C-alpha positions as CSV (number, residue, x, y, z in Angstrom):
1,M,-209.5,18.2,60.2
2,L,-210.0,19.8,63.6
3,N,-211.5,17.7,66.3
4,R,-211.2,17.3,70.1
5,E,-208.2,15.0,69.9
6,V,-206.3,17.3,67.5
7,L,-207.1,20.3,69.6
8,M,-206.1,18.6,72.8
9,D,-202.8,17.6,71.2
10,Y,-202.2,21.2,70.2
11,I,-203.0,22.5,73.7
12,L,-200.6,20.0,75.3
13,E,-197.9,20.9,72.7
14,C,-198.3,24.6,73.5
15,L,-198.1,23.9,77.2
16,Q,-194.9,21.8,76.7
17,G,-193.1,24.9,75.4
18,M,-194.4,27.1,78.2
19,V,-193.7,25.2,81.4
20,S,-190.4,25.1,83.2
21,G,-188.6,21.8,83.9
22,N,-190.0,18.6,82.6
23,P,-193.4,18.0,84.3
24,E,-195.7,15.4,82.8
25,I,-198.4,17.3,81.0
26,K,-201.7,15.6,80.9
27,P,-205.3,16.7,80.1
28,E,-206.1,16.7,83.8
29,S,-202.9,18.6,84.9
30,D,-203.7,21.7,86.9
31,L,-202.4,24.6,85.0
32,V,-201.3,26.5,88.1
33,N,-200.5,23.9,90.7
34,D,-199.1,21.1,88.6
35,L,-197.6,23.1,85.7
36,G,-196.7,26.4,87.4
37,L,-198.4,28.6,84.8
38,E,-198.9,32.2,85.7
39,S,-201.8,34.2,84.4
40,I,-199.7,35.8,81.7
41,K,-198.8,32.4,80.4
42,V,-202.4,31.3,80.4
43,M,-203.2,34.4,78.3
44,S,-200.3,33.5,76.0
45,L,-201.8,30.0,75.6
46,L,-205.2,31.6,74.7
47,M,-203.5,33.8,72.1
48,M,-201.7,30.8,70.6
49,L,-205.1,29.1,70.3
50,E,-206.6,32.1,68.7
51,D,-203.8,32.2,66.1
52,K,-204.1,28.4,65.4
53,L,-207.9,28.5,65.2
54,D,-208.1,31.9,63.5
55,I,-210.8,33.0,65.9
56,S,-211.2,35.4,68.8
57,I,-211.7,33.6,72.1
58,P,-213.6,35.5,74.8
59,I,-211.4,35.8,77.9
60,N,-214.4,34.9,80.2
61,I,-214.1,31.3,79.1
62,L,-211.1,31.0,81.4
63,L,-213.0,31.8,84.6
64,N,-213.5,28.2,85.7
65,V,-210.7,26.6,83.7
66,R,-208.0,24.8,85.8
67,T,-206.9,22.0,83.4
68,P,-206.2,21.5,79.7
69,E,-209.3,19.3,79.6
70,Q,-211.5,22.0,81.1
71,L,-210.0,24.5,78.6
72,L,-210.9,22.2,75.7
73,D,-214.4,21.8,77.2
74,A,-214.8,25.6,77.4
75,L,-213.5,26.1,73.9
76,M,-215.7,23.5,72.2
77,P,-219.1,25.3,72.4
78,H,-217.4,28.5,71.2
79,L,-215.7,26.7,68.3
80,E,-218.9,24.9,67.3
81,S,-220.9,28.1,67.4
82,T,-218.2,29.7,65.1
83,N,-217.4,26.8,62.8
84,G,-220.3,24.3,63.2
85,S,-220.1,20.8,64.7
86,L,-216.5,19.5,65.2
C-alpha cells in the first residue's frame, strides 16, 4: 500500500542511485546544495516517480521544491486528487 513513508523511502532510494559520492541522504537534504543534483537529474527523479506511481506529474510542482520532503509534500495533493486519500 502506498503511503507517505513508502513514497519517501522510494524517493530516497532513487536519490541514492543518482548522487555522486556517498552523501547522507535525508528527507531534509537540499537536492542541489547537499546532494549536487543538476536540473536534469531532478527531471530524471520526476520520471522515475511517474513510472513508479503510473501517473503524469506536472513539472510545475518542482518550482518551490528544494528537498525530498518538499517533493513529497508537493506530490501528495496531486496523488490524492488522482488516487484518493493515501
